[in-house]
N, C-alpha and C positions, 0 to 999 in steps of 0.2 A: 451661550455656554460654549466655552472654548475647549479645544482638545487637550487631553493630558499629554505629558511628555512621552509616555509609552505609546499612545496612539499616533503621535507624530512620527516616532521612530518606526512604528509598524508601517505607516503609509510610505515613508521613504524606502524602507526595505522592500515592500511588496511592489512598488512602482519599478524598482530596479531589477527585481528577480521574478516577476510574475510570468513573463514569457519564457524564461529559461526553465522554470519549474513546470511549465505546461507541456514541454516537449516529451515525447514518448521515451526517448533514450534516457533522459534525466529521471523520469518517473520509474523506469525499469531499474536503473542503476541504484537509486536510493531505496526503492521498495523491495528489491530482491532479498535482502536479509530477513525481512518479515515473511516473505513468501517461503523462504527456506525453513523458517521456524515452523511453518505449517506442514511442509513436505517431509521433513526429517522424521517426525513421529510415524508417518505412514510406512516408511522403510523399516524403521525399528520394529513396529508392530508386525510387519510381515516377516521379518527375520526372527523375531522372538517367538512367533507362533509355532515354529517347529519344535520348540522345547516343551510346550505344554499340551499340545494335542497332536499326537503322532499320526492318527488316521487322516486328519485334515491336511497335514503336511504331505503325506503320501499322495493324496488325491491332487492337492495343489501343485506339487512338483511335477506330476505327470502331465499337467495341462499348462504349465508355467512358461511364460515367455519373458525373459529379462528385458527385452526391448520395450515391451508394452509397459512394464512397471516403470522403467526409466522415463519413457515419454510421458506417461501419466503424471509422475511426480514432477517433472519439469513443467508440464502444463499447469498443474496446480500451483506451483511456486510462482510462475509468471502471472497467472490470473490473480492470485492474492496480492502480489506486488503492485500490479497495475490498479486494481480496485482500491487498495489502501492509499496509494499516492494520489489517485484522482479524487477520492473522497476528501483527502486532506487539502488538495488544491481548491476544490469547490468550497470547502469550509472557509479557507483563508480568503478566497475571492469574495465570498459573501460578506465576511467581516470587513474587508477593504471597501466594498461598495457602501456598506452601512455607515462606516466612519466618514467616507467621502460625502455621503448625503448629509450627515450631521454637520460637516464642515461647511457645505454650501448653504444649509439652512441658517447656520450661525452667522455667516457673512451677510445674508439677506436681512436678518434681524438687526444687525448693527448699523 
């Protein structure tokens, strides 16, 4: 059983890009938009809370530190970005190894 054209394209792409996509900086750069999608609703929820529950807003603002909120949101964004891209890299690496294994098996059978 030979490989399809898509599988051959994927093998060529992944051989050329697998090490580049494994780097931390690349994963952070490409994953940060996803991390921000998770972090922005936290800020929005915090800011919108003052309109619907006045007492919680009064207590929250008396103990509030903007630095803690910013650091927490940044940490969440970076964590989600890295986890998302590492999971994607692992999935593509597994697919690459499976296709490579099938290719070797097909060569042995021929």
